N, C-alpha and C positions, 0 to 999 in steps of 0.2 A: 860088248856093251852089256850094261845092265841098267833095268830101270827102278826108279823108286818114285814113288807120289805122282808118278804121271811124266817125272823129269828124267830126258837121258843124261847118261854120264859115261865118258869115258874113262874105261879103267886103266889103259895106258898099259905098255910093257913092262916087264921085268919083275910084276908084283905090286899092286899098288898096294896102298895102306890100307889096313882093315877099319869099317865102318862102326864106331861106337856108338851104343843108343844114345837116343835124341830126347828121349823121355818121352813116349807116346807118338802118333800118327805123325809122319812127314818125311821129308829128305834129309841125309846128311851130307853135305857136301864135302868133296875130299880132293885133292891133287895128287900128280903121280908120284912115287917115291918109293920108298921101303917101309916095310913094317915100322919102322923106329921114328920115319919121318913121315907123321900125317895131320890130316885137319884136325882143330878141335869138330866137333860137330855142331852144325850148322841147319838145325830145324829150318826147314822151306816153309816159309807161310803164304799163303795165297793173298794177291790183292782185293782189298774189301769193294772195290771199283775200278772200273776202268779207268777212274781220272786218277788214280794212284800212282803216283810214281814209285818205281822199284828197283833198287841201287844194292848191285852185288860190288862190296867193298873189301878188297884186301887190304891184310893191314902186316907190315913187317913185325909190330911189338903182338907179343902173346896176352896182354892186359890190358895198359892204357886206353891203347885205340879201340880194340875191342868194346869197352866198358864206354869210351867218351862216345860210339855212336849208336850205343842202345840207350844211352841219355838222349840222345837226338830224338831217336823215335819214341819214347817215352814223353818226353818235353815239349816234341812238337810235329809228331807224326801225321797227329790225327786235323792237321789241318787249321788249328783255332778259330773253330765256327767260322769258315768258310774266307779267312784274311788270306789262305794260301793256299796253294794244291798239296791235299794230302801226300804221305810218303812211305815206305818202308824200308828202310836198308836191313842190308844181309851180311853183318861183318863175317868176312873169313879170315880164320888164324890159324895156327900151328902151334904145337909146344918148340916152346924155347926160341919161337919167331920165326921170320922167314928171311933170307936178304932181299934185297930188292928186286932182281930178275925173277927170282920165284914168287914172290909175292905177285908180278905181273901175270908170269906163268897160271898162279892160283885160281886168278878171275878168269882169264883168256880162253883157258880152257873148258869152262863151265859151258854145256848146253842150254843157251837163255831165251826166252822167247822175243819174238818182238816187240821193241819196246822198251826191253829193261836195259838199263845203263850197267857199264861196267866201270868200277874209281878203285885207286887204288893209294895207299897212304906210304909214305917210306921216308927214311932220313937220309941224312951226310955220313953221320957216324965216320967210322972208317971203311965203308965198303968200299970193294973197288970194281964192281959190275954195275953202278949205277947208268953211264952210259949205254952198255945194254940193256937196261931195264926201261930206259927212256925211249930207246930205237923201237923194242919191242913194243910198248905201250903206245906207239902213235902208227905203227902198223897196226894195229888191233883198235886204232879208236878208243882205249881206256882212259880214260882222264886222270890224272896225275896232280897229287899234291905231295909236294915237296917242302920236307923242312930242314933248313939248317943253322944248326947242327941238330934238333932234334924235335920231337913231338913235343917234349917237355914244353919247349919257346913259347907254341902255341896255348900252352895250358898259362903260361906267364902272364902273355898279352891280356889277358882278361883282367890282370891287376894292376899293370904298368907299362909304359914305353920301355922299349929297349934299343940298344942302338950299340955300334962297336964290334968290330969282328971277336969271333969266339975260336977261329983257327981250328975249327970242329970240335973243342971240348964244350962238354955240356956240365962242366961242374959250375961255373957260374949262374948258369939257367936254375940250375939246381938250387941253390945257394940261396938266389934272388925269390923263387919259387916259394919256398920253407919262410922267408921272410916277410911274403905280398900278401899272405892270409893264414889265419889261425888253423883253420882246415888244412892246410898244406904242411905243417910245421912238421912233421914227420918222413913227409914224401920221400920214397925210395930210401927209408931208414930201413933196416932188416929185407932189402928188396921189395917193401910195400911200396909200389907202384898202381894202384888199385884208385879208379875214378868213380867212388859211391858213398852215398851218405851225404857229411857236411860237405865232401871234396867236389861231388857231383853237384847240390847246391849252389853252390858258390859260384857256377858258372851259369847260371840263370841270368836272366832280365838283361839291366844294362851293362854286365857284366862280358854280355856276348857284344853288343854294339860296341863294346870297348874294343875287344879284343880284335875283331875286323877294321876298325879304325888305325887300331896301333897296326897289326897287320901291312895296312894300305902303305901306311907311312914308311914302313921299313922298303917297300918295294920303289918309294919315290926317293928314296933317301939312298939307293943303291950307288955304288962306286962307279959302276957303268956310266951313270948319266943320264942315260936314253932312256930308262925305264919307268913307266906311268902306270899307276893302279887304275887309272878310268880308261886304258886301253885292255884291261880284263875282259873275257871272253865266259860267262858265266853260264851261259845256254848251254840243254845238253844236246850231245852229238849221238846222233844214230851210230849203231856201228857198225851197220852197211855204206856207209858214206864213205866218199875218195879219201883215203891216207894223208895225211899231212906230214911233210918233215918233219924229224926229230925235236929241231931247232923250232921251227916253229908251232910246234905243239907243245914245246916246253914253256912258249911265252904266253900262256892263254892267261896265265896269272897278271900280267902285264909287263914284264919283264921285257926288254930287243931281244929280237931273237936272236943278236948276235953277244948277249949279255951270257960268257958261260956259266950253267949252272951250277958247277961245283965253288964259282967265286962268290955266290948269292948270299954271303954272310955278314949277319944275321939275315934269314928270312923263314917265313912258310908261308905257305898254298892255302893252307887249311880252310881260311876264310871265305876263299872261291866256293866250296863246298854250301857254308851257311849260305851265300848269297844267290847260288844256285837253287837250294831248296828255297828261298823267300821266308828264311829266320831274319835274316839281316836286311835292309835294304839299303845299298849304299850308293843309290844314283846322287844323292841331293850331298854326299860326304867329298 
């Protein structure tokens, strides 16, 4: 075991990845793996008050998702002058990304204080370990934000509605996103999938409300027929709670328990994170 900044972390077996500098005091979160399979350093920032929610969110992607979560911190984390509970998100990522089950393991293996929450963001893409990731997330009470075909769908929903099967392909999503807003005209050109500057600004305000509204519509339009966004469960779940089945856990976004996750095409659960954080109130939608 090693101790960094008062937080305990398991170094694992077979040699954990080295921790890179985090720019001053604080801890660097990392997962088990080889020296070439390491986490990006995530400085631990203590909550400013007991009222502040603390969320550790592991990301499949290396750039887009962590930058989006940083955007949520900077734009909404202070609580908006008492409008909602303040929060602090610690994104967890790795160079070249993480497959879903490794993303789950990354946040599961952190030594968290009581009351801190664990979430994970991952996509359909062409991953073969999604059932394992969902099962292990349910066993550890890690909230899941699953996107089919990818997180890019969530960005697109800030500007327009979406429907129709994508069959696991992200090409049409990216094409529509580039046309949906000038800031995203060059998105994913030369591997630039950053969410900074004008791209970040474009996701604010009414755009966030629109994204939640469009994502909820995808739940209601699911081909299964029994999925309803009003059945979503946005409230935090203590890590020590009795685990639910993976089917029930994957239904927290309003999809029916017997709706196969891999057939939720297109869909994204990221909207439930915004509702849970109080960024968007969906009760009247």
